[in-house]
C-alpha positions as CSV (number, residue, x, y, z in Angstrom):
1,M,95.9,82.5,95.0
2,S,97.9,82.0,98.1
3,S,99.0,78.7,99.5
4,K,96.6,76.7,101.7
5,R,96.5,77.6,105.4
6,A,94.7,75.3,107.8
7,G,91.4,76.7,109.0
8,I,91.6,79.7,106.7
9,T,91.9,78.8,103.0
10,D,91.0,75.2,103.2
11,T,87.4,75.8,104.3
12,R,86.0,77.6,101.2
13,S,83.7,76.0,98.7
14,P,84.8,75.4,95.1
15,L,82.6,78.4,94.1
16,A,84.2,80.7,96.6
17,L,87.7,79.6,95.4
18,F,86.7,80.3,91.8
19,G,85.5,83.8,92.8
20,E,88.7,84.4,94.7
21,K,90.8,83.5,91.6
22,F,88.6,85.8,89.4
23,E,88.9,88.6,91.9
24,G,92.6,88.3,91.8
25,I,92.6,89.6,88.3
26,F,91.6,93.1,89.3
27,A,92.0,93.3,93.1
28,Q,95.2,93.9,95.0
29,G,96.9,91.4,97.2
30,K,97.4,91.4,101.0
31,D,100.6,93.4,100.9
32,R,99.1,96.3,99.0
33,G,95.8,95.8,100.9
34,A,97.7,96.9,104.0
35,W,98.7,100.3,102.4
36,P,95.6,102.2,103.6
37,A,96.1,101.3,107.2
38,V,99.8,102.1,107.0
39,R,99.1,105.5,105.4
40,A,96.5,106.3,108.0
41,A,99.0,105.4,110.8
42,V,102.1,107.2,109.4
43,D,101.0,110.0,107.1
44,P,101.6,113.3,108.9
45,G,98.7,114.8,106.8
46,A,96.2,112.2,108.0
47,R,93.5,113.5,110.2
48,G,91.3,111.8,112.8
49,G,88.1,110.6,111.4
50,E,89.4,110.1,107.9
51,F,89.1,106.6,106.3
52,Y,91.6,105.4,103.8
53,G,91.0,102.8,101.2
54,P,92.2,101.8,97.7
55,K,91.6,104.5,95.0
56,R,89.6,102.2,92.8
57,N,87.6,100.4,95.5
58,V,89.7,97.1,95.3
59,S,93.0,98.4,94.0
60,G,95.1,101.5,93.8
61,Q,96.9,104.0,96.0
62,P,95.5,104.6,99.4
63,V,93.2,107.7,99.4
64,V,90.6,109.2,101.7
65,I,87.2,107.5,100.9
66,D,83.8,107.1,102.5
67,P,83.6,104.0,104.7
68,V,80.8,101.5,104.1
69,A,77.7,102.6,105.9
70,Q,77.6,99.5,108.2
71,S,80.9,100.6,109.9
72,A,79.2,103.8,111.1
73,E,76.6,101.8,113.1
74,P,77.0,102.0,116.9
75,A,76.6,98.2,117.2
76,F,79.5,97.7,114.7
77,G,81.8,100.0,116.8
78,A,80.8,98.3,120.0
79,E,81.6,94.9,118.6
80,F,84.9,96.2,117.1
81,W,86.0,97.5,120.5
82,R,84.9,94.3,122.3
83,Q,87.0,92.2,119.9
84,A,90.0,94.6,120.2
85,E,89.9,94.4,124.0
86,A,89.6,90.6,123.9
87,A,92.5,90.2,121.4
88,T,94.8,92.6,123.2
89,G,93.9,92.1,126.8
90,I,93.7,95.8,127.1
91,R,90.7,97.7,128.3
92,F,90.0,100.8,126.3
93,D,88.2,103.6,128.2
94,I,86.4,105.5,125.5
């Protein structure tokens, strides 16, 4: 498990911390967790509308996978864009 970070890793319950340690046995860490986003951004073969994730759900090379159903909901997309605009200070006209 990673070191404690105020307001992030110090707020979890003992049960959540145990689950996190157990998950670490078979899931990939934050560095490899970034691979799907990097591949989607730089792979010349990537196409708009594709979703990349780990080959084995929580670990593995980044491959095209089906996103979770919730992410296809219009309310999810609207909230995503709202937060992106708030975080960047940029208005996205879509």
